[in-house]
Every structure is written in structure tokens, then in C-alpha cells.
MDTraj code that builds the backbone (N, CA, C; nanometers):
import mdtraj as md
import numpy as np

residues = "MET LYS PRO HIS TRP ILE ARG LEU CYS LEU LYS GLY ASP ARG ASN ALA GLN ALA GLN ILE TYR ASP GLU TYR LYS THR PRO LEU LEU GLU VAL CYS MET ARG TYR ALA LYS SER ARG GLU GLU ALA GLU ASP PHE LEU LEU GLU GLY PHE PHE LYS ILE PHE ARG ASP LEU HIS GLN PHE ASN THR GLY ASN SER PHE GLU GLY TRP CYS ARG ARG ILE MET VAL ASN THR ALA LEU MET HIS ILE ARG LYS LYS HIS PRO PHE GLU THR LEU SER LEU ASN GLU ALA VAL LEU GLN PRO ALA HIS GLU ILE ASP ASN ASP PHE ILE SER GLN LEU ASN VAL ASN GLU ILE ILE HIS SER ILE GLN GLN LEU PRO ILE GLY TYR GLN THR VAL PHE ASN LEU PHE ALA ILE GLU GLY TYR SER HIS LYS GLU ILE ALA LEU GLN LEU GLY ILE SER GLU SER THR SER ARG SER GLN TYR THR ARG ALA LYS ARG HIS LEU GLN GLN SER LEU SER GLN LYS LYS SER PHE SER ASN HIS".split()
xyz = np.array([
    [0.4335, 1.5844, -1.4646],
    [0.3021, 1.5851, -1.5133],
    [0.2890, 1.6989, -1.5977],
    [0.2449, 1.6799, -1.7211],
    [0.2156, 1.7952, -1.8119],
    [0.0640, 1.8296, -1.8079],
    [0.0482, 1.9569, -1.7613],
    [-0.0858, 1.9994, -1.7384],
    [-0.1827, 1.9823, -1.8580],
    [-0.1114, 1.9980, -1.9821],
    [-0.2222, 1.9743, -2.0991],
    [-0.2601, 1.8402, -2.1247],
    [-0.2076, 1.7452, -2.0497],
    [-0.2598, 1.5925, -2.0460],
    [-0.3917, 1.5922, -1.9869],
    [-0.3976, 1.6728, -1.8655],
    [-0.5243, 1.6702, -1.7714],
    [-0.6311, 1.7354, -1.8657],
    [-0.6018, 1.8541, -1.9257],
    [-0.6991, 1.9401, -1.9909],
    [-0.7604, 1.8437, -2.1178],
    [-0.6696, 1.7748, -2.1830],
    [-0.7117, 1.6821, -2.2837],
    [-0.7976, 1.5729, -2.2342],
    [-0.7512, 1.5225, -2.1175],
    [-0.8325, 1.4032, -2.0504],
    [-0.9758, 1.4447, -2.0182],
    [-0.9752, 1.5744, -1.9670],
    [-1.1074, 1.6229, -1.9317],
    [-1.1959, 1.6317, -2.0410],
    [-1.1509, 1.6480, -2.1649],
    [-1.2168, 1.6564, -2.2961],
    [-1.2487, 1.5206, -2.3517],
    [-1.1922, 1.4149, -2.2745],
    [-1.2137, 1.2745, -2.3274],
    [-1.1234, 1.2301, -2.4259],
    [-0.9986, 1.2801, -2.4351],
    [-0.8718, 1.2521, -2.5318],
    [-0.8339, 1.1217, -2.4742],
    [-0.8548, 1.0133, -2.5557],
    [-0.7907, 0.8663, -2.5123],
    [-0.6410, 0.8711, -2.5250],
    [-0.5811, 0.9520, -2.6100],
    [-0.4232, 0.9502, -2.6180],
    [-0.3697, 1.0178, -2.4950],
    [-0.4354, 1.1065, -2.4431],
    [-0.3832, 1.1836, -2.3307],
    [-0.4008, 1.0803, -2.2005],
    [-0.5116, 1.0147, -2.1985],
    [-0.5390, 0.9102, -2.1004],
    [-0.4276, 0.7997, -2.0972],
    [-0.3783, 0.7578, -2.2214],
    [-0.2750, 0.6709, -2.2402],
    [-0.1518, 0.7141, -2.2018],
    [-0.1292, 0.8373, -2.2249],
    [0.0032, 0.9066, -2.1704],
    [0.0053, 0.9124, -2.0158],
    [-0.1123, 0.9454, -1.9507],
    [-0.1003, 0.9543, -1.8064],
    [-0.0931, 0.8096, -1.7561],
    [-0.1485, 0.7076, -1.8092],
    [-0.1497, 0.5660, -1.7753],
    [0.0050, 0.5250, -1.7863],
    [0.0641, 0.5473, -1.9072],
    [0.2025, 0.5008, -1.9226],
    [0.2897, 0.5836, -1.8191],
    [0.2731, 0.6894, -1.7907],
    [0.3652, 0.7698, -1.7119],
    [0.3541, 0.7251, -1.5601],
    [0.2345, 0.6837, -1.5212],
    [0.2082, 0.6597, -1.3904],
    [0.1854, 0.5109, -1.3490],
    [0.1648, 0.4160, -1.4471],
    [0.1235, 0.2995, -1.4067],
    [0.2394, 0.2032, -1.3169],
    [0.3539, 0.2335, -1.3342],
    [0.4604, 0.1661, -1.2618],
    [0.4611, 0.2075, -1.1149],
    [0.4817, 0.3420, -1.0834],
    [0.4808, 0.3703, -0.9652],
    [0.3351, 0.3298, -0.8826],
    [0.2302, 0.3557, -0.9555],
    [0.1020, 0.3220, -0.8762],
    [0.0713, 0.1777, -0.8646],
    [0.1365, 0.0870, -0.9591],
    [0.1368, -0.0546, -0.9448],
    [0.2125, -0.1033, -0.8282],
    [0.3198, -0.0185, -0.7864],
    [0.3900, -0.0538, -0.6663],
    [0.3053, -0.0346, -0.5404],
    [0.2306, 0.0812, -0.5407],
    [0.1393, 0.1108, -0.4387],
    [0.0630, -0.0083, -0.4121],
    [-0.0194, -0.0385, -0.5315],
    [-0.1131, -0.1446, -0.5237],
    [-0.0585, -0.2736, -0.4634],
    [0.0632, -0.3164, -0.5119],
    [0.1275, -0.4432, -0.4786],
    [0.1443, -0.4443, -0.3179],
    [0.1706, -0.3340, -0.2602],
    [0.1787, -0.3502, -0.1133],
    [0.0533, -0.3818, -0.0309],
    [-0.0697, -0.3475, -0.0956],
    [-0.1810, -0.3798, -0.0261],
    [-0.2394, -0.5168, -0.0845],
    [-0.2033, -0.5642, -0.1962],
    [-0.2625, -0.6904, -0.2587],
    [-0.1810, -0.8105, -0.2001],
    [-0.2575, -0.9194, -0.2247],
    [-0.1916, -1.0543, -0.2018],
    [-0.1220, -1.1252, -0.3142],
    [-0.1492, -1.0649, -0.4256],
    [-0.0900, -1.1180, -0.5545],
    [-0.0803, -1.0043, -0.6559],
    [0.0108, -1.0403, -0.7572],
    [0.0210, -0.9275, -0.8786],
    [-0.1115, -0.9131, -0.9426],
    [-0.1950, -1.0252, -0.9567],
    [-0.3269, -1.0182, -1.0291],
    [-0.4232, -0.9149, -0.9522],
    [-0.4111, -0.9500, -0.8192],
    [-0.4966, -0.8464, -0.7328],
    [-0.4576, -0.7222, -0.7480],
    [-0.3276, -0.6914, -0.7455],
    [-0.2766, -0.5641, -0.7558],
    [-0.3060, -0.4950, -0.8844],
    [-0.2979, -0.5599, -0.9848],
    [-0.3388, -0.5071, -1.1242],
    [-0.4854, -0.4663, -1.1309],
    [-0.5755, -0.5673, -1.0667],
    [-0.7182, -0.5245, -1.0477],
    [-0.7470, -0.3918, -0.9657],
    [-0.6633, -0.3685, -0.8878],
    [-0.6690, -0.2467, -0.7952],
    [-0.6236, -0.1364, -0.8939],
    [-0.5246, -0.1510, -0.9681],
    [-0.4701, -0.0590, -1.0438],
    [-0.5700, -0.0002, -1.1524],
    [-0.6236, -0.1101, -1.2175],
    [-0.7263, -0.0709, -1.3214],
    [-0.8530, 0.0048, -1.2676],
    [-0.8902, -0.0493, -1.1724],
    [-1.0038, 0.0225, -1.1011],
    [-0.9660, 0.1729, -1.0634],
    [-0.8476, 0.1767, -1.0182],
    [-0.8056, 0.3097, -0.9520],
    [-0.7760, 0.3979, -1.0664],
    [-0.7370, 0.3671, -1.1844],
    [-0.7263, 0.4395, -1.3055],
    [-0.8489, 0.4889, -1.3579],
    [-0.9644, 0.3939, -1.3481],
    [-1.0879, 0.4221, -1.3858],
    [-1.1407, 0.5497, -1.3054],
    [-1.1069, 0.5420, -1.1738],
    [-1.1639, 0.6474, -1.0743],
    [-1.0866, 0.7729, -1.1059],
    [-0.9552, 0.7600, -1.1469],
    [-0.8788, 0.8707, -1.1558],
    [-0.9412, 0.9461, -1.2800],
    [-0.9623, 0.8815, -1.3941],
    [-1.0237, 0.9633, -1.5135],
    [-1.1748, 1.0049, -1.4918],
    [-1.2359, 0.9222, -1.4247],
    [-1.3697, 0.9693, -1.3727],
    [-1.3678, 1.0790, -1.2863],
    [-1.2796, 1.0945, -1.2001],
    [-1.2885, 1.2007, -1.1023],
    [-1.1952, 1.3200, -1.1345],
    [-1.1249, 1.3161, -1.2505],
    [-1.0258, 1.4103, -1.2699],
    [-1.0558, 1.5448, -1.2493],
    [-1.1894, 1.5847, -1.2917],
    [-1.2292, 1.7191, -1.2775],
    [-1.2261, 1.7649, -1.1258],
    [-1.2026, 1.6778, -1.0228],
    [-1.1932, 1.7180, -0.8919],
    [-1.0392, 1.7390, -0.8380],
    [-0.9373, 1.7173, -0.9397],
    [-0.8045, 1.7309, -0.8926],
    [-0.7657, 1.8895, -0.8994],
    [-0.7007, 1.9334, -0.8045],
    [-0.6687, 2.0658, -0.7875],
    [-0.5171, 2.0823, -0.8471],
    [-0.5055, 2.1481, -0.9573],
    [-0.3779, 2.1658, -1.0078],
    [-0.2633, 2.2216, -0.9278],
    [-0.2861, 2.2782, -0.8189],
    [-0.1956, 2.3144, -0.7306],
    [-0.1331, 2.2141, -0.6448],
    [-0.1919, 2.0992, -0.6647],
    [-0.1282, 1.9948, -0.5624],
    [-0.0560, 1.8835, -0.6513],
    [0.0083, 1.8005, -0.5950],
    [0.0802, 1.6827, -0.6699],
    [-0.0162, 1.5933, -0.7313],
    [-0.0061, 1.5641, -0.8759],
    [-0.0981, 1.4798, -0.9327],
    [-0.0542, 1.3396, -0.8879],
    [0.0630, 1.3204, -0.8779],
    [0.1108, 1.1769, -0.8384],
    [0.0537, 1.1394, -0.6882],
    [0.0597, 1.2346, -0.6039],
    [0.0170, 1.2243, -0.4609],
    [-0.1331, 1.2013, -0.4757],
    [-0.2142, 1.2626, -0.5525],
    [-0.3622, 1.2516, -0.5671],
    [-0.3913, 1.1159, -0.6280],
    [-0.3212, 1.0668, -0.7396],
    [-0.3396, 0.9431, -0.7813],
    [-0.3012, 0.8235, -0.6748],
    [-0.1998, 0.8294, -0.6080],
    [-0.1499, 0.7517, -0.4971],
    [-0.2799, 0.7235, -0.4041],
    [-0.3288, 0.8338, -0.3720],
    [-0.4405, 0.8414, -0.2660],
    [-0.5694, 0.7591, -0.3092],
    [-0.5877, 0.7861, -0.4392],
    [-0.7152, 0.7173, -0.5134],
    [-0.6723, 0.5513, -0.5135],
    [-0.5579, 0.5201, -0.5430],
    [-0.4988, 0.3920, -0.5350],
    [-0.5268, 0.3206, -0.4121],
    [-0.4642, 0.3877, -0.3005],
    [-0.4828, 0.3481, -0.1603],
    [-0.6293, 0.3242, -0.1147],
    [-0.7109, 0.4220, -0.1515],
    [-0.8535, 0.4138, -0.1212],
    [-0.9224, 0.2942, -0.2003],
    [-0.8838, 0.2784, -0.3270],
    [-0.9379, 0.1653, -0.3929],
    [-0.8974, 0.0263, -0.3416],
    [-0.7694, 0.0269, -0.2960],
    [-0.7125, -0.1108, -0.2303],
    [-0.7993, -0.1211, -0.1122],
    [-0.8087, -0.0272, -0.0209],
    [-0.8829, -0.0407, 0.0912],
    [-1.0212, -0.0750, 0.0981],
    [-1.0879, -0.0305, -0.0121],
    [-1.2340, -0.0641, -0.0335],
    [-1.2457, -0.2109, -0.0686],
    [-1.1508, -0.2441, -0.1566],
    [-1.1384, -0.4061, -0.1825],
    [-1.1052, -0.4814, -0.0542],
    [-1.0220, -0.4315, 0.0179],
    [-0.9834, -0.5235, 0.1592],
    [-1.1009, -0.5359, 0.2429],
    [-1.1748, -0.4202, 0.2544],
    [-1.2856, -0.4070, 0.3525],
    [-1.3978, -0.5034, 0.2955],
    [-1.4207, -0.5062, 0.1540],
    [-1.5355, -0.5931, 0.1157],
    [-1.4849, -0.7269, 0.1138],
    [-1.3585, -0.7715, 0.0891],
    [-1.3161, -0.9171, 0.0866],
    [-1.2851, -0.9803, 0.2208],
    [-1.2184, -0.8725, 0.2990],
    [-1.1829, -0.9353, 0.4472],
    [-1.2572, -0.8312, 0.5428],
    [-1.3840, -0.8522, 0.5915],
    [-1.4314, -0.7515, 0.6711],
    [-1.3128, -0.7248, 0.7861],
    [-1.2509, -0.6197, 0.7966],
    [-1.1229, -0.5991, 0.8628],
    [-1.1018, -0.6929, 0.9775],
    [-0.9844, -0.7846, 0.9212],
    [-0.9543, -0.8851, 1.0189],
    [-0.8258, -0.8363, 1.1054],
    [-0.8563, -0.8348, 1.2411],
    [-0.7509, -0.8035, 1.3352],
    [-0.7428, -0.9258, 1.4199],
    [-0.6395, -0.9360, 1.4743],
    [-0.6053, -1.0592, 1.5534],
    [-0.6318, -1.0142, 1.6979],
    [-0.6833, -1.1143, 1.7780],
    [-0.7198, -1.0965, 1.9252],
    [-0.6162, -1.0359, 1.9925],
    [-0.6518, -0.9441, 2.0927],
    [-0.5506, -0.9069, 2.1799],
    [-0.5017, -1.0230, 2.2725],
    [-0.5618, -1.1294, 2.2656],
    [-0.5240, -1.2452, 2.3641],
    [-0.4397, -1.3301, 2.2818],
    [-0.4011, -1.2905, 2.1460],
    [-0.3144, -1.3729, 2.0755],
    [-0.1819, -1.3831, 2.1586],
    [-0.1070, -1.4980, 2.1432],
    [0.0109, -1.5117, 2.2166],
    [0.1146, -1.4040, 2.1330],
    [0.1837, -1.3255, 2.2253],
    [0.2604, -1.2341, 2.1696],
    [0.3992, -1.2859, 2.1000],
    [0.4229, -1.2322, 2.0050],
    [0.5429, -1.2877, 1.9288],
    [0.6688, -1.2567, 2.0067],
    [0.7621, -1.3450, 1.9928],
    [0.8998, -1.3239, 2.0401],
    [0.9507, -1.1988, 1.9681],
    [1.0281, -1.1139, 2.0538],
    [1.0840, -0.9998, 1.9848],
    [1.2029, -1.0483, 1.8887],
    [1.1807, -0.9915, 1.7634],
    [1.2967, -1.0215, 1.6518],
    [1.4157, -0.9437, 1.6891],
    [1.5167, -0.9964, 1.6379],
    [1.6599, -0.9230, 1.6542],
    [1.6572, -0.8058, 1.5538],
    [1.7048, -0.7153, 1.5854],
    [1.7145, -0.6129, 1.5004],
    [1.7903, -0.6419, 1.3638],
    [1.7271, -0.5848, 1.2541],
    [1.7946, -0.6039, 1.1221],
    [1.8983, -0.5087, 1.1047],
    [2.0288, -0.5515, 1.0570],
    [2.1290, -0.4612, 1.0286],
    [2.0975, -0.3901, 0.9049],
    [2.1389, -0.2609, 0.8776],
    [2.1128, -0.1739, 0.7551],
    [2.1897, -0.2347, 0.6472],
    [2.3045, -0.3019, 0.6682],
    [2.3634, -0.3771, 0.5472],
    [2.2858, -0.4681, 0.4927],
    [2.2189, -0.5546, 0.5631],
    [2.1353, -0.6556, 0.5058],
    [2.0143, -0.5908, 0.4333],
    [1.9607, -0.4905, 0.4958],
    [1.8348, -0.4428, 0.4313],
    [1.8674, -0.3737, 0.2914],
    [1.9967, -0.3215, 0.2823],
    [2.0413, -0.2386, 0.1549],
    [2.0701, -0.3642, 0.0556],
    [2.0824, -0.4764, 0.0880],
    [2.0970, -0.5784, -0.0077],
    [1.9535, -0.6486, -0.0642],
    [1.8618, -0.6122, 0.0105],
    [1.7238, -0.6614, -0.0326],
    [1.6893, -0.5776, -0.1517],
    [1.6092, -0.6436, -0.2495],
    [1.5621, -0.5655, -0.3513],
    [1.4075, -0.5455, -0.3112],
    [1.3589, -0.4466, -0.3933],
    [1.2022, -0.4151, -0.3727],
    [1.1206, -0.5241, -0.3729],
    [1.1487, -0.6248, -0.4578],
    [1.0418, -0.7257, -0.4778],
    [1.0579, -0.8230, -0.3581],
    [1.1658, -0.8315, -0.2924],
    [1.1774, -0.9229, -0.1786],
    [1.0963, -0.8439, -0.0459],
    [1.1116, -0.7008, -0.0537],
    [1.0414, -0.6424, 0.0529],
    [0.8923, -0.6458, 0.0322],
    [0.8463, -0.6135, -0.0874],
    [0.7121, -0.6253, -0.1131],
    [0.6548, -0.7579, -0.0885],
    [0.7411, -0.8724, -0.1251],
    [0.6740, -0.9967, -0.0879],
    [0.6617, -1.0312, 0.0443],
    [0.7571, -0.9883, 0.1341],
    [0.7529, -0.9965, 0.2722],
    [0.6305, -0.9300, 0.3248],
    [0.5875, -0.8013, 0.2737],
    [0.4761, -0.7270, 0.3133],
    [0.3509, -0.7959, 0.2804],
    [0.3536, -0.8568, 0.1534],
    [0.2379, -0.9309, 0.1114],
    [0.2068, -1.0631, 0.1894],
    [0.2975, -1.1114, 0.2554],
    [0.2896, -1.2292, 0.3370],
    [0.2248, -1.1939, 0.4782],
    [0.2120, -1.0769, 0.5008],
    [0.1504, -1.0441, 0.6451],
    [0.0231, -1.0767, 0.6351],
    [-0.0361, -1.1073, 0.7507],
    [-0.1929, -1.1251, 0.7745],
    [-0.2537, -0.9687, 0.7120],
    [-0.3602, -0.9802, 0.6509],
    [-0.4415, -0.8627, 0.5951],
    [-0.4297, -0.7399, 0.6824],
    [-0.4668, -0.7780, 0.8161],
    [-0.4839, -0.6543, 0.9016],
    [-0.3440, -0.5998, 0.9315],
    [-0.2338, -0.6799, 0.9464],
    [-0.1157, -0.6115, 0.9758],
    [-0.0718, -0.5457, 0.8440],
    [-0.0913, -0.6046, 0.7216],
    [-0.0396, -0.5536, 0.6148],
    [-0.0965, -0.4110, 0.5784],
    [-0.2399, -0.3937, 0.5959],
    [-0.2967, -0.2923, 0.5779],
    [-0.2476, -0.1670, 0.6747],
    [-0.2462, -0.1922, 0.7897],
    [-0.2010, -0.0957, 0.8971],
    [-0.0644, -0.0530, 0.8608],
    [0.0255, -0.1546, 0.8542],
    [0.1744, -0.1247, 0.8117],
    [0.1710, -0.0271, 0.7029],
    [0.1166, -0.0712, 0.5795],
    [0.1285, 0.0241, 0.4735],
    [0.0640, 0.1719, 0.4864],
    [-0.0383, 0.1770, 0.5743],
    [-0.1014, 0.2969, 0.5911],
    [-0.0158, 0.3936, 0.6764],
    [0.0437, 0.3160, 0.7879],
    [0.1318, 0.4080, 0.8787],
    [0.2589, 0.4191, 0.8362],
    [0.3385, 0.3140, 0.8030],
    [0.4854, 0.3233, 0.7630],
    [0.5049, 0.3808, 0.6224],
    [0.4155, 0.3535, 0.5346],
    [0.4582, 0.3920, 0.3983],
    [0.3740, 0.5195, 0.3611],
    [0.2383, 0.5261, 0.3838],
    [0.1622, 0.6241, 0.3310],
    [0.1618, 0.7411, 0.4307],
    [0.2111, 0.7262, 0.5628],
    [0.2221, 0.8372, 0.6540],
    [0.0895, 0.8596, 0.7302],
    [-0.0060, 0.7787, 0.7215],
    [-0.1348, 0.8169, 0.8043],
    [-0.1167, 0.7958, 0.9505],
    [-0.1721, 0.8715, 1.0357],
    [-0.1578, 0.8681, 1.1831],
    [-0.2589, 0.7379, 1.2101],
    [-0.2367, 0.7072, 1.3530],
    [-0.3205, 0.5763, 1.3916],
    [-0.4524, 0.6350, 1.3960],
    [-0.4815, 0.7494, 1.4467],
    [-0.6176, 0.8071, 1.4446],
    [-0.6885, 0.8049, 1.3108],
    [-0.6135, 0.8436, 1.2081],
    [-0.6533, 0.8321, 1.0764],
    [-0.6863, 0.6943, 1.0367],
    [-0.5986, 0.6066, 1.0650],
    [-0.6149, 0.4679, 1.0139],
    [-0.7398, 0.4033, 1.0853],
    [-0.7546, 0.4516, 1.2257],
    [-0.8713, 0.3945, 1.2790],
    [-1.0009, 0.4394, 1.2279],
    [-1.0156, 0.5627, 1.1960],
    [-1.1252, 0.6135, 1.1246],
    [-1.1616, 0.5544, 0.9828],
    [-1.0325, 0.5245, 0.9111],
    [-1.0523, 0.4824, 0.7883],
    [-1.1077, 0.3344, 0.7884],
    [-1.0385, 0.2437, 0.8884],
    [-1.0723, 0.1071, 0.8839],
    [-1.1951, 0.0649, 0.9872],
    [-1.2367, 0.1606, 1.0774],
    [-1.3477, 0.1223, 1.1632],
    [-1.2866, 0.0478, 1.2853],
    [-1.1629, 0.0820, 1.3233],
    [-1.1040, 0.0192, 1.4374],
    [-1.0691, 0.1148, 1.5375],
    [-1.0145, 0.0730, 1.6543],
    [-0.9731, 0.1709, 1.7516],
    [-0.8251, 0.2148, 1.7266],
    [-0.7853, 0.3254, 1.7854],
    [-0.6298, 0.3508, 1.7633],
    [-0.5441, 0.2454, 1.8308],
    [-0.5731, 0.2032, 1.9398],
    [-0.5062, 0.0961, 1.9952],
    [-0.4878, -0.0351, 1.9135],
    [-0.6012, -0.0639, 1.8393],
    [-0.5844, -0.1787, 1.7612],
    [-0.4918, -0.1513, 1.6455],
    [-0.4986, -0.0171, 1.5982],
    [-0.4104, 0.0236, 1.4823],
    [-0.2565, 0.0149, 1.5370],
    [-0.2206, 0.0554, 1.6387],
    [-0.0951, 0.0493, 1.7000],
    [-0.0496, -0.0869, 1.7247],
    [-0.1339, -0.1618, 1.7808],
    [-0.1018, -0.3198, 1.8045],
    [-0.0725, -0.3860, 1.6721],
    [-0.1699, -0.3550, 1.5811],
    [-0.1530, -0.4222, 1.4450],
    [-0.0072, -0.3710, 1.3845],
    [0.0241, -0.2466, 1.3890],
    [0.1433, -0.1993, 1.3320],
    [0.2629, -0.2744, 1.4031],
    [0.2770, -0.2683, 1.5533],
    [0.3756, -0.3361, 1.6148],
    [0.4151, -0.4779, 1.5656],
    [0.2812, -0.5514, 1.5586],
    [0.2957, -0.6966, 1.5088],
    [0.3215, -0.7082, 1.3706],
    [0.2950, -0.6110, 1.2931],
    [0.3427, -0.6165, 1.1420],
    [0.4999, -0.6079, 1.1422],
    [0.5395, -0.5053, 1.2307],
    [0.6953, -0.4892, 1.2382],
    [0.7561, -0.6044, 1.2775],
    [0.7101, -0.6775, 1.3797],
    [0.7726, -0.7900, 1.4208],
    [0.7701, -0.9112, 1.3285],
    [0.6613, -0.9146, 1.2523],
    [0.6475, -1.0235, 1.1544],
    [0.7548, -0.9971, 1.0496],
    [0.7592, -0.8752, 0.9939],
    [0.8649, -0.8322, 0.9059],
    [0.9962, -0.8557, 0.9317],
    [1.0302, -0.8165, 1.0707],
    [1.1695, -0.8549, 1.1144],
    [1.1954, -0.9917, 1.1140],
    [1.1045, -1.0734, 1.1571],
    [1.1246, -1.2263, 1.1602],
    [1.1428, -1.2754, 1.0203],
    [1.0432, -1.2346, 0.9262],
    [1.0761, -1.2794, 0.7858],
    [1.2010, -1.2316, 0.7215],
    [1.2465, -1.1017, 0.7549],
    [1.3673, -1.0665, 0.6934],
    [1.4881, -1.1296, 0.7635],
    [1.4813, -1.1633, 0.9056],
    [1.5772, -1.2390, 0.9734],
    [1.5964, -1.3752, 0.9110],
    [1.4900, -1.4400, 0.8795],
    [1.4977, -1.5631, 0.8121],
    [1.5653, -1.5629, 0.6750],
    [1.5396, -1.4607, 0.6039],
    [1.5944, -1.4411, 0.4738],
    [1.7364, -1.4199, 0.4849],
    [1.7944, -1.3417, 0.5859],
    [1.9218, -1.3186, 0.6213],
    [1.9971, -1.4397, 0.6533],
    [1.9269, -1.5164, 0.7484],
    [1.9800, -1.6572, 0.7840],
    [2.0058, -1.7384, 0.6664],
    [1.8965, -1.7440, 0.5793],
    [1.9047, -1.8421, 0.4740],
    [2.0119, -1.7932, 0.3772],
    [2.0348, -1.6624, 0.3571],
    [2.1242, -1.6072, 0.2568],
    [2.2716, -1.6395, 0.3174],
    [2.2921, -1.6552, 0.4382],
    [2.4213, -1.6564, 0.4930],
    [2.4651, -1.8062, 0.4957],
    [2.3715, -1.8982, 0.4652],
    [2.4174, -2.0359, 0.4505],
    [2.4517, -2.0857, 0.3142],
])
top = md.Topology()
chain = top.add_chain()
for i, resn in enumerate(residues, 1):
    res = top.add_residue(resn, chain, resSeq=i)
    for name in ("N", "CA", "C"):
        top.add_atom(name, md.element.get_by_symbol(name[0]), res)
traj = md.Trajectory(xyz[None], top)
């Protein structure tokens, strides 16, 4: 990140905004894709997130990572949409427990491309998808997730466990399909 871009953006320079957008749109779209159910929805998150980045740029502390700050804005933007669109959907604790999936071998995982993994994450129920992303990818604790989503820590843990099982089953099916 070039600090002069930030200074220029703070003065309303559209070219500097375009530079920042071009520099960060791809990695930030990847963040949005993990929370969205479609590319179109992810692009909506991205545009709204960039609006917030430029609106709140004066709050950025130049001693911190600019990309990390932008990622947090994108995650919060996605979460806001998820909460509005799906008042947080969690599955009942009485739901039938999924059969444990077989462990996925690392050779198979290394053969998957990013799009296959993102697609598998997008297929998760919204509660599983959100908790999985926040815990496994963004690094939030279950306590932080519970506060962010208005759920209990145990619900966050159970959603994460079930998300992993769903992903393992999905990836196992891809593995089985690719072996035939």
C-alpha cells in the first residue's frame, strides 16, 4: 500500500480511489465470496464495502495493515447483509447428527482449486458458512463470533463442527467423483 494513495483519497482524489480499488478488489472479492451465496451477492458486498472504506478512511491507523483493515470492513459488511437477509439461521440442536466423514487426505486437498473450495463453502447452510468463515478463516474466537452474531458460544462451536462435517462430506464426494 502506498501511503500517498490514502492521503490523496482523504482529499477526494478519484484516481487514488481507483488505484486502491484496483489493488485490493481481487483479494477482497475472495473474502466476500466466502460469505456470499453467489458471485453477484459477493460483488454487492464488495461495492458496499469499498464505499465504507472510502467513507471511513479517516479512521484508518497508518500503523496497521491496510489490507487487514479493509478485510475487516468486508467481513462486517457481509455479516450485516447476512443478519438482515437471514435473521441468523442456526440448526436445532435436536437435528439428526451427521455421520462422521472420513478424513480427507492432503494430496486430494492440494489438487482442489480455490474455486472448488469456495464453491463448497458457499453450499453450506448460511449459519454454518458464516461461523466457519469467521472461525477457520478470519480467526475469530467462538466468544467473539457469539457476540457478533447474537448466539451462544456453544451454538458457534456446534455450527463450526457441523460446517466441517458438511465440507468433509462435500469434498469426499468430489474425491469419489474424480476417482471414477
